[in-house]
Every structure is written in structure tokens, then in C-alpha cells.
C-alpha positions, 0 to 999 in steps of 0.5 A: 651828693646824698639827698635828704628830705627834712620835715620841719615841725611846727615849733620851728615856725610858731614857737608859742602863742606870744610869737606868732607874727611874721617877724616872729616866724622869720626869726624862728626859721633863722634858727632852724636854717642854721642847722639845715645849712650845716647839713648842706655844708657836710655835702647833703642836698636837702628838700625841706618840708614844713607844717602850716597849721597855725598859718592856715588857721590865721587865714581862715579867721581873716576870711571869716571876719572879712566875709562877716563884716566886709562882704569879702569872698571866702578863701577855700581850704585848698587855696589857704594851703597854696597861700601858706606854701608861698608865704612860708616858702618865701621866708625859707628862701630868704633865710636860706639865701642869707645864710648861704651868703654868710657862709660863702655857699654858692647855692640857691633856694626855690619853693615848689607849690605842691599838690598831693593827690588823694582818693575821694573814696578814702574813709577819711571823707566819711569821718572828718577828724582834723580840727582847723580854724578858730574856736567857736561857741555853740551858737556859731557852731550850730549856724556853721553846720546849718548854713555852711555844712561844716562838720563841727566837734566839741574840743575838750571843753574849750569850745567847738571847732570845724573838722575836715578829712585827713586822707592818705596821700597817694602821689606828689604831683610835682615830685619830678620838678622837686627831684630835678631841682634838688639834684641840680644844686637847689635847696627845695622847699616843697610839700608845705603843710602836707601839700594841697589836697587834690583829687581826679574827677571822673572826667580826668580833671584834677580839682582841689578838695577840702581836706588836710594831709598829714605833713609827715605822711606826705614828706615820707611819701616824697622821700620814698618816691624820689629815693632819698637817702635820708628822711629826717623829721625835725621836732621839739625833742632831741630823741624819741622817748619811751614813757615820755614825761614819766619818771621812767622816761627812756631815750631811744638812740637807735632802733629798727623797724620791728622794734619801733612797731613793737613800741607803737603797739605798746602805746608809747607814742602820743597820736597827735605828737610822736606817733605820726612821725614814727609811722611816717619813718617806718613807712619810708623804711618799709618802702626801700628807705635807708635811714630815718632820724627823728631829732631837734633842729639843734641836734641835726648835725650830731645826729648825722654823725650818730651822736644824737637823735633817734636813728631808725633803720630797716 
């Protein structure tokens, strides 16, 4: 059976500020899983990866409040990643199995808590840039910088936020287990939130580190290393667009890597939105991948048949 890595976007978990609760997240996953199960019915083995930004933010805020008011220990960022992988994986497992049962599909789902190796000498550790956690006023930001050693930046007039490094993923440590389960009939949930960042110390010990790995970059690396037949990025739009949101907006149906690079150079894709998805698709294809698709959950089935989505080829 062909193997696909499907990177689920954050909008498939927390749709907006009014739908953030666990039941809300469960309902959101129900909708996405219907379309992923359609892939499985068509003969695909699937590995699902996902974001975790809002969920990590919630844990950090609870940790800060608990530390301040109840003298409860702080939760390190790598542990936050592990917590969210388990909690979000649980939701996906529940929803997938219920959908399998509804469609009489004899299949199981399993979550792999996934570590991703990074290089501590990565330039990202010298220039932290990934905002995490809640907003702060200037007094709290100054206190956190002084007492906790946080890197803090002002965020577009909305307040101050902590920033952490976002290093390049080097190796998916659990890739062997993920591939083994996927190729033996399991639908696997893995590399949640880009994986738990870890590094190898000089004495050979693997240790967690305060950082956030881009989910699409880690998903692309996984798709590359296990030689997946398809890398599919699920996002909020059916197709990638040129001049997005402008009168001259143009949908992209099918492009090759060279054309994608040309559009990136021309500045068509937003850094915090479509750009990392395009770069991850290109990276997968340049390292032996066969086909990448960027589309919405609702358009997954049609995209597999070439009727929707943006298809990117080598």
C-alpha cells in the first residue's frame, strides 16, 4: 500500500478563540479525520502529524499561574511538547477508531511520542524567534528576563511574548517505530508539534532542550527518511495562491519545484503561513520525494485524484 505523511494544520484543532476547549478540539478533529479516513479507504497507509502551538500555550499559562499562586513546579517546554503529543494523539486515536468502526474498517490507530534531534550549535539558539505562551505587560516581561533568563520581544503593539529558538530538525529518533507500525496496518499519529526537541550532549546523553521545531519541517523530514510516497499538508485553503487576498489572486493547480522556488523568490508566500509549507514540500521533493500536495481537509479526496489542491512535483 502507498504510504502518506499528512501534516494537519492548527486550524484542524483550534478553529478560533471561541472554540478552544477539549470538546471543541475533539469536534474539530472529527471533521478532519473523516477526510483522512477517505484516503485510507482508497488504499493509503497514513501517518498523521499535527501542530500544538495553542495547546502548549495553555499548558505554559497554567504552569505560570500554578507557580505564582500555588507554588507548583514549572513545566519545561520539552515536557509541554510531550504532554500535548499524548493528549492530542489520544483525541486522534479515539476519533479514528470510531470512524473506522462506523465504516467497518479493520484498523487501529497508535500515537508515538516523538523526539526530534537538533544541533545545539544551530544559529537559531543565538537568535530565538518563535513566540510562545501568553502576552505580558512590560513589567512582567522585564521580570521574566531578569529572573528567568527569558528572551522577550514586543509583539505588534499587543504586548510582550517569550521567544525561543526554532532549530532545523536533523533526525526523527522514533522514525523506525513509526515506519514499522505504519507499514503493518496502523494509522500512526507522530511528530506532534514538530517533535520534542532534544540534543546529544558531549557525553552521549540525549537531553531535552528549550526550543520549538517547525511542524511542517519535521513532517517533511519524516516523509523523506521513511520514503513516503506522498507528503500532504492540510491547511485552511483548498489551493496555494499567488497574490493571496488581492484582486489578482491566482490559484495554483500543479507546479514543479523550480516554479515553486521562483514564486518564493518573488515573495508570494507569507513567512508565518504558506512559506514554511512550500519550503517543506520542496525539501521533501528535492530529497527523493515523489509528490507533495497542499490543500484543505475537505479537498483531500479530490486532491488525490488531481481534481483539487496544489500538486507539487520534482
